[in-house]
N, C-alpha and C positions, 0 to 999 in steps of 0.2 A: 767530366772536365777534359779539356785538351790543353796541352802545353805547346807553345809556339816560341820560336826564336827567329832571329834575322841572320841571314847569311852575311858573313863579313864583307863580301864584295857588294852587298846590296843594302848597306846601311842607309844610304841616301834615299833610296826608294822606299825603304821600310816595309817591304813586302814580307809578311809573316810566312814562315815555313812550318808545317806541322812536323813535330818531332816524333819519329817512330822509335828511335833509340837515342839515348842521351848518355854521354860519358862525362862525368864531372871529376875534375882534379881539384880538390879543395883542401884548404887548411881547416883545422878544427873551428876557428873563428868563422870561416866562410860557411861551414856546415851549419853553424848556429844561425847565421844570417838567413840562409835558405830555409831552414826549418821554421824560423819565426815568420818569414814571408808567407810560407804555405799555410801556417796556422792563422795568420792575420787574414789571408785571402778567404779561407774557409769561414772564419767568423763573420767577415764582411758579407759574404754571399748568404749566410744564414740569417743575418739581421736586416736584410733589405729584400726587395722583390727583384731578383736578378732577371735579366732578359737573356734567354738562351741565344748563344752565338754573338751577343753584343757585350754583355757585362764582362769585364776583364780586369786584370790587375797586372801591373808591371813591377818586376823586381827592382828596377832602377828607381822607382818612386819611393821605395821603403828602405833602400840600402844607402845610409848616410855617407858611406865611403865610395859610392859608385862614381865612376868617371866614364866618359865616352869610349875609353879603351877597354872597359870591362864589358862582359857579355850582359845582355838583358834576357829575361825569361818572362813570357807572357802567359798567364793562366786565363783561359776563356771558359766561362760558365757554359756547360753543354748538357744540362740535365733537364728532362721534361718534367714539368710540375705534376 
């Protein structure tokens, strides 16, 4: 799996950037949201036939409190069958 994010100044272009290091400053509620997102993404990839490099999941799609001022995290399936 690979994690991607968008640079703040590149939100309009939405060019994903591969994250080599990630620092998260989160409340306990936000940690729960992130864990749930990762668990749901894992389950989704296990229950379908994901396409390497194409199948992906956006945090913003599962976070009901998400707004455009919040960060997005994209998980891309990158496992060879």
